[in-house]
N, C-alpha and C positions, 0 to 999 in steps of 0.2 A: 209442780207449782202448788203452793199452799195459799188458800184464800180464807181470811177470817172476817166474820161479821159480828158487829155489836147487836144486841137485842133491842132495847128500848130506843126508839128513834131511827132504827134501821129495819130489822126484821119485824118488830112490832110497831105499828103506827099508833102510838099513844103519846108518851112523854117524849119531848124533843128539846134540845138545847135552845132552839129558837121558839120563844113563847107563841109566836103567831102560828106555829105548826102543831101545837099541842092538842091532844084529844084526851082530856083527863078521865081516868077510869072512875074517879070518885065524884063526877059531876052531879049525879043524882043520889048521892049517899044519904043525904038528909031525908029525902022522900022515901027512899027504899028501906033504910035501916034506922032512921032517927038519930043518926050520928051528926054531931056538930062538925061540919067539914073543916072549918078554919081551925078550930081547937085541936082536932085530930092531926091536922098537918103540922101545927106548931109543936105539939107534944111528941109526935112520933118522928117526923122528918126533920125537925129543927127549924131554926130561923132561916129565911131565904138567903141571908148574907153569908152564913157559914153552916152548911148541913153536914160537915165532916164530924161535928160533935152532936150526935143524936142517937136515939135508939136504933134507927134504921142503919146508921153507919156501923154500929156495933154488930148488927145482924149480918150485913153484907161482907164483913171481914171475919166472920166465923166466931165472934166473941160472945154472941148471944143467940138464943134460939128464938125465931120469929114468933111462934105461938106463945111462948112465955112472956116475951116483951110486950106483945099486944094485950095479953091478959092483964097486965099491970095498968094500962092506961085506958082501955076501952070503956070501963064503967064511968070514967071521968068525962067522957065525951058523949054519953048517952046510949051506949050499947051494952046490953046485959046478957047477951047470948054467948055461945061457945066461941072462943077465939078461932077455932078451926073452921067454923061455919063462916066467920068473917073473912078468913083467908080464902075460902072457896069463892066467895062473892068477889073479892079483890082480883084473884087470878083469872077468873072467867071474864070479868069486865075488862081486864087489861090484856086481852088476847086478840086485839084487832090486827090481824096479820096484814103486812104490806104485800098485797097481791102481786104487784109488779116485781118486787124484789124476789118473792118466792118463785115466780115464773122463771126468772133468770137463774136462780139457784137450781131449779129442777132441770133447766136446759143444760147447765154446766154438768150436773150430776149424770144426766142421761147420755151426753155426747162427748165426754172427755175423761181423762184419768186424773183430773185435778183433785187435790185433797181439800175438802171443805170443813171448816171449823167455826165454832162460835166462841167469841171471847167477850165476856160480859160481867158486869157488876151485879151479882145476885147472891141472895142467901140460899140456904139448902132447900127449903120447901118449894119455892118457886122454880128453882133450877130443876128439881125433879119433875115438877108439873110441866115445864116447857119440854123437857127431854122425853118424858114418858107419855103424858096425857095429851099434850098439844102436838106431839109427833115429830119433834125435831130429830129424834134418833133415826128416822127413816131417810133423812137427807144429809145429815152431817156426820162426819167421821168421829167427832168428839166435841164436847163442850168444856171449855175452861172458864171457871167462874171464881169470883173474888173470895167467897166464903171458903171454898175448897183450897185455894192457893194461899189464903189468909193475908192477902194484900189487896188494897183497893186498886182500881184500874189507874188512878192518877199517880200511883207509885210505880216507878220503873221496874221494881222487883216483880210486879205482876207479869210483865212481858218477858223479863229475863227468866222467870220460872218456866214459861212456855217454851222459850228458846232451848232451855236445858232439857225439858221433857221430850221434845220432838227432835232434839239434836239439830236445831236450825243453825247453819253456819253463817258466818259474818257476811258472806256475799249472796246469800239466798234471797233476802228481802221479801219476806212473805207479804202478800197484799192484805190490807185491812181497811174496813169501812166503819167509820164511827161519826156520830153527829156532833160530838163535843170537841171543839178545836184544841182544848188543853190536853185531852187524851190523845188526839192525833199527834200532837207535838211530843208527848212522852213516848209513844210507840215508835216514832221516828228515831228518837234517841237510842232505842233498843235495836235499831237496824231494820225496822219494818218499813215497807212501802205503804204508809198510812195515808188515807185520803178522807177528807171531810165529806159527810153524806148529807144531802138534802132530799134527793129523789133518786129513783132507779136509774136515771140518765147518768148519774155519777159512776155507776157500775158499768153501764153499757158503753160509755164513751172513754173509759180508761184505756189508753193505748195498749197496755200489756194484755188486755182481755178482748180487744176487738176481733181477733181471729176466731174467737169462740162463737161469734154471732154471724159469721160469714155465710153460713148455709141456713139462716133462720127462716125456713119456710113454714114452720109451725110454731104456734104459741102454746107452751106447755103450762098446764095448770095442775097443781098438786092436789091429791084427793085424800090425804091422810089426816085431815082435821076432824075433830069432833063436831057435833051438829051446829054449833054457833059459828063455825067457819067452813062448813062443808062446801065442796065444789067438784066439778068433773075432773077426770084425770088430765085430759088435754082437749083443746078445741082447735080445729083447723083455722088458719088465718082467715078472718072475716066471718067467724061464727060457725 
């Protein structure tokens, strides 16, 4: 069995397709860095109505380098430091791990031979940060991301590329969790058992996975994070 997880809105508790569930990484950016938050959002991420045409969209499909794209617009929004320092601020602020989800991922990794993957819309720099510095490499077999595949997740070719690379057959139906309904729909077209994500209960209650929790006498907690997300390896049920 193969299980895929989205990053933002699933593994990372920050941006979510449901505005009521969002925890913006840039909430204090004006106080911290002197950056005009609204101006930065419009210049870099594009207008809320269509963000497929933006500098960020070019970065997450591998057409632009994030550091170079940021360097072009940051002076216009009040930031005059190095773009890579800005990226470090961004990545660390946007590293609020969903503890309940990672507990389940660790439980699956520790007690079964299920293959675990990440399927996400990322540019190269943050993808490396997630994999190497935030420690995703310790739990997941591989990360597939849009800048490396060169198609956005809303493009069925993103999922078809993964099918090809992992030799996923038409009847295999890999499990996938994503917070965006439109991406869930595209993944289903590619033959995936894609499921909308709101909370860890969506994972725990999926019929195809219930057998994995049958012996759940312990609550696993991953320890591979840097200081801003540190925790113990595991805790017995009840503390």
